[in-house]
N, C-alpha and C positions, 0 to 999 in steps of 0.2 A: 478838315480831314474828310468830312462827309462829301464835300464838293469834289475832292480828289478821287475818292472811290467812285462816285457817280460818273465823273469824267472817264475813268478807266473802263467802266462798263459800257458807256456810250461808245467809246473807241472800239471795244470788242464787238458791239452790235453792228457798228458800221463796217467792220471787216467781214461779218457774216460767217465767221469760223466757229468751230465747236469748242471754244475755250470755256472751261468750267469756271475759272476764277482768274483774276489778274495775278501775274507773278510779282513777288516782292522784289525789292532792290537786291537783296541777298541772293534770291533765286536767279535773277538775271545775271548777277555776278558769277555765280557758280556755273550757269549755263554757258557763259562766255568762256570760262576756263575749260569746260568740256569741249566746246567748239575748237579751242586751241589744242586739243588732243591730250589734255591732262587726265590722269587717273584720279579716282576718289582719294586715294592716299596722298598723291601729290597736291591736290587742291586743299586737303586738310592741313598739310604742312605749310602751304603758302598762307592760308588764312588763320593758322594757329588754332584750329578747332579739331574735334575728334572726327575720325573717319566715319563713325556711325552718324554723326550730325550731317555730314555730307550725303550719306546714303538716304537719310530722312528727307533732306532737301531735294535730292534727285527723284525720290518717289513722289514728292509733292509736285515737282515740275512735270513729270510724266502724266500725273493725274490731271493737273490743271490744263495742260495743253492737249490732253487726249492723245498722247503719243505712245507708240508701241515700244520704243527704246530710246536710248540717249541720242543716237544719230537722227532719228525721226524728230525728236524734240528740238534739236539744233536747227534742222531744216525748217520746221514749222515756225520757230522763233525768228529766224532770219527772214522768212517770207513775210511775216507779220510786222517786221521792223522792231521787234522786241530787243534784239541784240545785233551787234555788228562785230565782225572779226577784229581782233587786236584791241578791243576795249580794255582788256585786263592788263595790258602792258603799260 
C-alpha cells in the first residue's frame, strides 16, 4: 500500500501540477460520471449511495485537483490522464 501511495505522489510530481492529493478510485469513478454529464442525484442513484455522499466526494475532488468547479475538475483530470470518457459505461 505504501508503495502505491508513493507511486501516486511521484506521478503527480512528474506532472508538475498543483494536485493536493491523489484521487481515490471512487472519486475517479464519480468524476467520470460527471464528465458524462450526470447530476449528483443521478450518480447517487447509479451507485446506490446518498446524494450527500456524492456531494462530499465532489468537494474532495475539487479540493484535491485545485479545481474551481465540476467542469474544471473534468478538464484537469482528463489532461492529467486520471479519467477517460466513457469509462463508466
